[in-house]
C-alpha positions as CSV (number, residue, x, y, z in Angstrom):
1,M,-0.1,-0.3,-0.2
2,P,1.7,3.4,-1.0
3,T,1.4,4.8,2.9
4,S,4.9,6.6,3.4
5,V,3.4,10.0,2.2
6,L,0.1,9.4,4.5
7,D,2.5,8.0,7.4
8,E,4.5,11.0,7.2
9,L,1.1,13.4,7.4
10,L,-0.6,11.1,9.8
11,K,2.5,12.0,12.3
12,S,0.9,15.0,13.0
13,A,-3.0,14.1,12.9
14,P,-5.4,15.7,12.7
15,V,-4.2,17.0,9.5
16,V,-5.4,20.0,8.3
17,L,-6.6,20.2,4.4
18,D,-7.9,23.2,2.6
19,G,-11.6,24.8,2.2
20,A,-13.7,25.3,-0.8
21,W,-12.5,26.3,-4.3
22,G,-15.5,26.7,-6.6
23,T,-16.8,29.7,-4.5
24,Q,-13.8,31.3,-3.8
25,L,-13.1,31.4,-8.1
26,Q,-16.5,32.6,-8.2
27,M,-15.2,35.4,-5.7
28,R,-12.5,35.7,-8.3
29,G,-15.3,36.0,-11.2
30,L,-15.8,32.7,-12.3
31,P,-19.0,32.9,-14.0
32,V,-21.8,30.9,-13.0
33,G,-22.1,27.9,-15.0
34,A,-18.8,28.5,-16.5
35,C,-15.7,25.3,-16.3
36,P,-14.0,26.2,-13.3
37,D,-11.2,23.4,-14.4
38,E,-10.8,25.6,-17.6
39,W,-9.5,28.6,-15.7
40,N,-6.1,26.4,-15.1
41,L,-5.3,26.9,-18.4
42,S,-6.8,30.3,-18.9
43,H,-6.3,32.2,-15.6
44,P,-3.6,30.2,-13.8
45,E,-2.8,33.2,-11.5
46,L,-6.1,33.4,-9.8
47,V,-6.5,29.7,-9.5
48,E,-2.9,29.7,-7.9
49,E,-4.1,32.6,-5.6
50,V,-6.9,30.6,-4.2
51,A,-4.6,27.5,-3.4
52,R,-1.5,29.8,-1.9
53,A,-4.2,31.3,0.5
54,Y,-4.9,28.1,1.9
55,V,-1.1,27.2,2.1
56,A,-0.7,30.7,3.8
57,A,-3.9,29.8,6.5
58,G,-2.3,26.5,7.4
59,S,-3.5,24.0,5.1
60,Q,-1.0,20.9,5.5
61,I,-2.9,19.4,1.8
62,I,-3.9,21.2,-0.6
63,L,-6.5,19.9,-3.6
64,T,-6.2,20.8,-7.1
65,N,-8.8,22.8,-9.4
66,T,-9.5,19.3,-11.1
67,F,-12.7,18.3,-9.6
68,G,-14.6,18.4,-13.2
69,S,-11.3,17.5,-15.3
70,N,-12.6,13.9,-16.0
71,P,-12.9,13.2,-19.8
72,V,-17.0,12.8,-19.5
73,T,-17.6,16.1,-17.8
74,L,-15.1,17.9,-20.0
75,Q,-16.8,16.7,-22.7
76,R,-20.0,18.8,-21.7
77,H,-17.8,21.8,-22.2
78,G,-16.4,21.0,-25.2
79,L,-13.1,20.7,-23.7
80,A,-12.6,17.1,-24.5
81,D,-9.5,17.6,-26.3
82,Q,-7.8,19.5,-22.8
83,V,-8.0,16.3,-20.7
84,V,-4.3,15.9,-20.2
85,A,-3.5,19.6,-20.2
86,I,-6.0,20.7,-17.5
87,N,-5.0,18.1,-15.3
88,R,-1.5,18.9,-15.7
89,A,-1.8,22.4,-15.2
90,G,-4.1,21.9,-11.8
91,V,-1.3,20.0,-10.7
92,E,1.6,22.4,-11.3
93,I,-0.7,25.4,-10.0
94,S,-0.8,23.3,-6.5
95,R,2.9,22.1,-6.6
96,R,3.8,26.1,-7.2
97,A,1.6,27.4,-4.7
98,A,2.4,24.7,-2.0
99,A,6.2,25.6,-2.5
100,G,7.0,22.4,0.0
101,R,5.0,24.0,2.8
102,A,2.1,21.2,1.7
103,K,1.1,18.1,0.1
104,V,-0.8,18.1,-3.2
105,F,-3.8,15.6,-3.5
106,A,-5.3,16.1,-6.8
107,S,-9.1,16.2,-7.2
108,I,-11.4,13.6,-8.8
109,G,-15.2,14.2,-8.8
110,P,-18.1,12.4,-10.1
111,S,-18.6,12.0,-13.7
112,G,-22.6,13.2,-13.5
113,V,-24.0,10.2,-15.6
114,M,-26.0,7.7,-13.7
115,L,-24.6,4.1,-14.2
116,M,-28.1,2.8,-13.4
117,M,-29.6,4.8,-16.2
118,G,-26.9,3.1,-18.5
119,E,-26.0,6.6,-20.0
120,K,-22.2,4.9,-19.8
121,T,-21.0,1.5,-19.3
122,P,-19.1,0.8,-16.2
123,D,-16.2,0.0,-18.6
124,E,-16.3,3.5,-20.1
125,L,-16.8,5.2,-16.9
126,R,-13.2,3.6,-15.5
127,A,-11.6,4.5,-18.9
128,A,-12.4,8.2,-18.4
129,F,-11.2,8.3,-14.8
130,A,-8.0,6.5,-15.4
131,V,-7.2,9.1,-18.5
132,Q,-7.7,11.7,-15.8
133,A,-5.7,9.6,-12.6
134,E,-2.7,9.1,-14.8
135,A,-2.6,12.9,-15.9
136,L,-2.9,14.1,-12.4
137,A,0.3,11.1,-11.3
138,Q,2.2,12.3,-14.4
139,A,2.1,15.7,-13.5
140,G,3.7,15.2,-9.8
141,A,0.4,15.1,-7.3
142,D,1.2,13.3,-4.0
143,G,-2.0,11.5,-3.8
144,L,-5.3,11.5,-5.5
145,V,-8.9,12.5,-3.7
146,I,-12.3,10.9,-5.2
147,E,-14.5,13.2,-3.6
148,T,-18.5,14.0,-3.7
149,M,-19.3,10.8,-4.7
150,S,-23.0,9.7,-4.7
151,D,-23.3,6.2,-6.0
152,P,-20.6,3.4,-4.4
153,A,-20.4,1.8,-8.0
154,E,-19.0,5.0,-9.7
155,A,-16.8,5.6,-6.6
156,L,-15.6,2.2,-6.8
157,L,-14.8,2.6,-10.5
158,A,-12.7,5.7,-9.8
159,L,-11.1,3.9,-7.0
160,E,-9.9,1.2,-9.2
161,A,-8.5,3.7,-11.8
162,A,-6.4,5.8,-9.4
163,R,-5.3,2.9,-7.6
164,A,-3.3,1.8,-10.7
165,T,-1.1,5.0,-10.6
166,G,0.4,4.2,-7.2
167,L,-0.5,6.7,-5.6
168,P,-2.1,6.9,-1.8
169,V,-6.0,7.1,-2.6
170,V,-8.8,8.8,-0.5
171,V,-12.4,8.1,-1.6
172,C,-15.3,10.4,0.2
173,M,-18.7,10.0,0.2
174,T,-21.6,13.0,0.3
175,F,-24.0,12.1,3.1
176,D,-27.1,14.1,2.6
177,S,-30.1,11.9,1.8
178,G,-32.5,10.3,3.8
179,K,-34.4,11.6,6.8
180,N,-31.3,11.7,9.3
181,R,-29.3,12.8,6.4
182,D,-26.9,10.0,7.0
183,R,-27.4,8.4,3.5
184,T,-25.9,9.1,0.1
185,M,-28.5,9.6,-2.6
186,M,-28.6,6.4,-3.8
187,G,-29.3,5.0,-0.2
188,T,-26.0,4.0,0.6
189,T,-25.4,4.2,4.6
190,P,-21.5,5.3,5.8
191,E,-21.2,1.5,7.3
192,Q,-21.5,0.1,3.8
193,A,-19.7,2.7,2.1
194,A,-16.7,2.2,4.5
195,E,-16.9,-1.7,4.0
196,Q,-17.0,-1.4,0.7
197,L,-14.2,1.2,-0.2
198,T,-12.1,-0.6,2.6
199,A,-12.5,-3.9,0.6
200,A,-11.3,-2.1,-2.5
201,G,-8.1,-1.0,-1.1
202,A,-9.0,3.0,-0.6
203,D,-6.0,4.2,1.9
204,V,-8.3,6.9,3.6
205,I,-11.8,6.9,3.6
206,G,-14.2,10.0,4.4
207,A,-17.2,12.4,3.7
208,N,-17.1,15.7,2.3
209,C,-19.8,18.3,0.7
210,G,-23.7,18.1,1.2
211,A,-24.1,19.0,5.0
212,G,-22.4,21.0,7.9
213,P,-19.9,20.0,10.3
214,E,-22.9,19.0,12.7
215,N,-24.3,16.4,10.4
216,Y,-20.5,14.9,9.9
217,V,-19.4,14.2,13.5
218,E,-21.9,11.4,13.6
219,I,-21.0,10.6,10.0
220,C,-17.5,10.9,10.9
221,R,-18.0,8.2,14.2
222,R,-19.8,5.8,12.3
223,L,-17.0,5.5,9.1
224,K,-14.7,5.3,11.8
225,A,-16.3,2.3,13.4
226,A,-16.8,0.5,10.0
227,T,-12.9,0.6,8.8
228,D,-9.2,0.7,9.9
229,R,-8.3,3.3,7.3
230,P,-8.0,7.3,8.4
231,I,-10.8,9.0,8.3
232,W,-11.3,12.4,6.1
233,I,-13.8,14.9,6.6
234,K,-14.8,18.2,4.8
235,P,-18.1,19.8,5.7
236,N,-19.8,22.4,4.3
237,A,-20.2,26.0,5.7
238,G,-23.5,24.7,6.8
239,L,-26.5,23.9,4.4
240,P,-26.8,26.6,1.4
241,E,-29.7,29.1,0.9
242,V,-30.8,30.9,-2.3
243,V,-30.4,34.6,-1.6
244,N,-31.5,37.0,-4.3
245,G,-30.2,34.4,-6.9
246,Q,-27.0,33.8,-4.9
247,T,-26.0,30.6,-2.9
248,V,-25.2,31.4,0.7
249,Y,-23.7,29.6,3.3
250,R,-24.4,30.9,6.9
251,L,-22.0,29.4,9.0
252,S,-19.5,31.5,10.1
253,A,-15.8,30.2,10.4
254,E,-15.7,30.5,14.1
255,D,-19.0,28.3,14.6
256,F,-17.7,25.9,11.8
257,S,-14.5,25.4,14.0
258,K,-16.1,24.8,17.6
259,Y,-16.9,21.3,15.8
260,V,-13.3,20.5,15.4
261,P,-12.7,19.1,18.7
262,Q,-15.9,17.0,18.4
263,L,-14.9,15.6,15.1
264,V,-11.5,14.8,16.5
265,D,-13.5,12.7,19.0
266,A,-15.2,11.0,16.3
267,G,-12.0,10.0,14.8
268,A,-11.3,12.2,11.8
269,S,-7.8,12.4,10.9
270,F,-8.5,15.1,8.5
271,I,-10.3,18.0,8.6
272,G,-11.0,21.0,6.5
273,G,-13.8,22.3,4.7
274,C,-16.0,22.3,1.4
275,C,-18.5,24.5,-0.2
276,G,-18.5,27.9,1.4
277,T,-15.7,27.6,3.3
278,T,-12.6,29.5,2.9
279,P,-9.1,30.0,4.0
280,E,-10.4,31.9,7.3
281,F,-12.1,28.8,7.9
282,I,-8.8,27.1,7.6
283,R,-7.3,29.5,10.0
284,A,-9.8,29.1,12.5
285,I,-9.5,25.3,12.3
286,C,-5.7,25.7,13.1
287,R,-6.2,27.7,16.3
288,V,-8.7,25.4,17.8
289,L,-6.0,22.8,17.2
290,G,-3.4,25.1,18.6
291,R,-1.4,25.3,15.0
292,T,-1.4,29.1,14.9
């Protein structure tokens, strides 16, 4: 198992992750509905600004602006011929920003197609993830993060493709459905996800997006109880509200950070933020952990 990078990081657990990228890029002028990943080519300096801000805030791992850089998603934006270039640029930008002060784990998001609807075959989806994972690995990523997954079948295909690179692989599901908001959209429980992902060889298992930190304390505890792998948690800044056509996240950095001790108690080895979180949230996490 490719754990040397993880072993090194886990010596200082809980490891501080980064926060949101999409909302940060929108603050810098990314139009709603535009492809954020294309900015790796057209606005690399603005993407690097986001990455640098997280390193300065205390992130020990930063991601890359490649969440939607699989061939299936990029094809919808007319960028199918730019897959390798966009992924490579994403890693290079984050590596420049990290400047040796943080590790770079490259982001792999869902394809946006429903396997159960037959829009793509499993083989087609696995091949698409393999193209992205290989490009990210070749560009020098320290690890890969498969995130915001709702369908365990898709997560397992992405994991298989990512593991072929030999890099450490994190897999995160989104728990935002069901009466207690403790299932993925496909009805998967934390226990089911943890067991499937552990059996398939994920190095780190976690949850991101979909809910605020108050929901993810219990999710974290349940994931931890169902696997021997380290747990990665990145909640949103609360649930989004739409105000005058704009998506707003109400939870402050201070209030978000109050949940950090509970997440640590619940077994989180990696803690950061997802939608609506900013470098200020990362600074607040660091303060709570006594890292300032």
